[in-house]
MARLUMTI-644620 format. One record per residue (C-alpha): residue in one letter; x, y, z. Coordinates in steps of 0.25 Angstrom, whole numbers. Example, Ala and Ser with C-alpha at 12.3 -4.5 7.8 and 13.67 -1.06 7.14 Angstrom:
MARLUMTI-644620
ATOM	A	49	-18	31
ATOM	S	55	-4	29
***
This chain:
MARLUMTI-644620
ATOM	X	8	48	51
ATOM	X	3	38	60
ATOM	X	7	23	61
ATOM	X	-4	17	64
ATOM	X	-16	8	57
ATOM	X	-27	14	67
ATOM	X	-36	24	59
ATOM	X	-29	23	45
ATOM	X	-32	36	36
ATOM	X	-42	37	24
ATOM	X	-36	34	12
ATOM	X	-40	36	-2
ATOM	X	-31	27	-10
ATOM	X	-24	13	-6
ATOM	X	-12	8	-13
ATOM	X	-8	-5	-8
ATOM	X	6	-9	-12
ATOM	X	8	-21	-5
ATOM	X	18	-30	-10
ATOM	X	25	-19	-17
ATOM	X	40	-14	-14
ATOM	X	48	-3	-16
ATOM	X	45	5	-24
ATOM	X	32	1	-29
ATOM	X	24	6	-17
ATOM	X	29	20	-19
ATOM	X	28	20	-34
ATOM	X	12	15	-33
ATOM	X	11	26	-22
ATOM	X	16	37	-32
ATOM	X	5	31	-43
ATOM	X	-6	31	-33
ATOM	X	-4	45	-28
ATOM	X	-5	50	-42
ATOM	X	-20	46	-42
ATOM	X	-23	52	-29
ATOM	X	-26	66	-25
ATOM	X	-20	76	-14
ATOM	X	-25	72	0
ATOM	X	-28	58	-3
ATOM	X	-23	47	5
ATOM	X	-16	35	-1
ATOM	X	-15	22	8
ATOM	X	-4	13	3
ATOM	X	-1	-1	9
ATOM	X	13	-6	7
ATOM	X	21	-18	11
ATOM	X	34	-13	8
ATOM	X	42	-8	20
ATOM	X	49	2	12
ATOM	X	36	10	11
ATOM	X	39	14	25
ATOM	X	50	23	19
ATOM	X	44	25	5
ATOM	X	30	30	8
ATOM	X	34	41	17
ATOM	X	45	45	7
ATOM	X	34	45	-4
ATOM	X	25	54	5
ATOM	X	36	65	9
ATOM	X	41	66	-5
ATOM	X	27	68	-11
ATOM	X	22	76	0
ATOM	X	11	66	4
ATOM	X	7	63	18
ATOM	X	9	50	24
ATOM	X	-3	49	33
ATOM	X	-1	36	40
ATOM	X	9	24	38
ATOM	X	5	11	45
ATOM	X	13	-2	46
ATOM	X	9	-17	48
ATOM	X	16	-30	48
ATOM	X	15	-30	32
ATOM	X	11	-17	27
ATOM	X	12	-3	28
ATOM	X	1	7	25
ATOM	X	2	22	22
ATOM	X	-7	33	20
ATOM	X	-3	46	12
ATOM	X	-10	58	10
ATOM	X	-7	64	-4
ATOM	X	-1	78	-5
***
Protein backbone atom coordinates (compact mmCIF):
# COMPACT_ATOMS: atom_id res chain seq x y z
CA UNK A 1 0.00 0.00 0.00
CA UNK A 2 1.53 3.28 -1.12
CA UNK A 3 0.79 6.76 0.18
CA UNK A 4 1.49 8.74 -2.95
CA UNK A 5 -0.58 10.40 -5.65
CA UNK A 6 1.97 9.42 -8.36
CA UNK A 7 0.73 6.79 -10.79
CA UNK A 8 -2.79 6.31 -9.50
CA UNK A 9 -4.16 2.80 -10.12
CA UNK A 10 -6.85 2.07 -12.71
CA UNK A 11 -10.33 1.91 -11.22
CA UNK A 12 -13.59 0.46 -12.51
CA UNK A 13 -15.99 2.45 -10.34
CA UNK A 14 -15.86 5.76 -8.46
CA UNK A 15 -17.69 6.38 -5.20
CA UNK A 16 -17.58 9.99 -3.99
CA UNK A 17 -18.58 10.25 -0.33
CA UNK A 18 -17.38 13.83 0.10
CA UNK A 19 -19.31 15.69 2.77
CA UNK A 20 -20.60 12.51 4.42
CA UNK A 21 -19.64 11.33 7.88
CA UNK A 22 -19.44 7.97 9.62
CA UNK A 23 -21.17 5.61 9.10
CA UNK A 24 -22.43 6.79 5.69
CA UNK A 25 -19.22 6.30 3.64
CA UNK A 26 -18.90 2.67 4.76
CA UNK A 27 -22.60 2.00 4.22
CA UNK A 28 -22.34 3.35 0.67
CA UNK A 29 -19.22 1.25 0.08
CA UNK A 30 -21.11 -1.90 1.13
CA UNK A 31 -23.87 -1.05 -1.35
CA UNK A 32 -21.45 -0.24 -4.18
CA UNK A 33 -19.37 -3.44 -3.89
CA UNK A 34 -22.56 -5.51 -4.22
CA UNK A 35 -22.82 -4.22 -7.81
CA UNK A 36 -19.18 -5.04 -8.63
CA UNK A 37 -17.29 -8.22 -9.51
CA UNK A 38 -14.29 -9.83 -7.87
CA UNK A 39 -11.03 -8.25 -9.04
CA UNK A 40 -12.57 -4.91 -9.95
CA UNK A 41 -11.17 -1.77 -8.33
CA UNK A 42 -13.31 0.74 -6.46
CA UNK A 43 -12.00 4.29 -6.03
CA UNK A 44 -13.45 5.99 -2.95
CA UNK A 45 -13.14 9.72 -2.33
CA UNK A 46 -13.95 10.90 1.20
CA UNK A 47 -13.64 13.96 3.41
CA UNK A 48 -14.34 12.24 6.74
CA UNK A 49 -11.07 11.63 8.66
CA UNK A 50 -12.68 8.55 10.26
CA UNK A 51 -12.32 6.78 6.90
CA UNK A 52 -8.57 6.45 7.55
CA UNK A 53 -9.55 3.95 10.23
CA UNK A 54 -12.79 2.58 8.76
CA UNK A 55 -11.74 1.81 5.17
CA UNK A 56 -8.74 -0.39 6.10
CA UNK A 57 -10.96 -2.25 8.62
CA UNK A 58 -13.66 -2.65 5.95
CA UNK A 59 -11.10 -4.19 3.60
CA UNK A 60 -9.60 -6.43 6.27
CA UNK A 61 -12.98 -7.68 7.46
CA UNK A 62 -14.29 -8.46 3.96
CA UNK A 63 -11.01 -9.68 2.45
CA UNK A 64 -10.63 -6.85 -0.07
CA UNK A 65 -7.19 -5.46 -0.94
CA UNK A 66 -6.49 -1.82 -0.10
CA UNK A 67 -4.30 -1.14 -3.14
CA UNK A 68 -3.54 2.50 -2.40
CA UNK A 69 -4.47 5.19 0.09
CA UNK A 70 -3.81 8.90 -0.53
CA UNK A 71 -4.39 11.88 1.70
CA UNK A 72 -4.46 15.57 0.83
CA UNK A 73 -5.34 18.63 2.87
CA UNK A 74 -9.09 18.16 2.38
CA UNK A 75 -9.74 14.66 1.10
CA UNK A 76 -8.84 10.98 1.31
CA UNK A 77 -8.70 8.66 -1.69
CA UNK A 78 -8.74 4.86 -1.52
CA UNK A 79 -8.33 2.24 -4.22
CA UNK A 80 -9.84 -1.11 -3.22
CA UNK A 81 -9.57 -4.35 -5.23
CA UNK A 82 -12.52 -6.59 -4.50
CA UNK A 83 -11.96 -10.11 -3.23
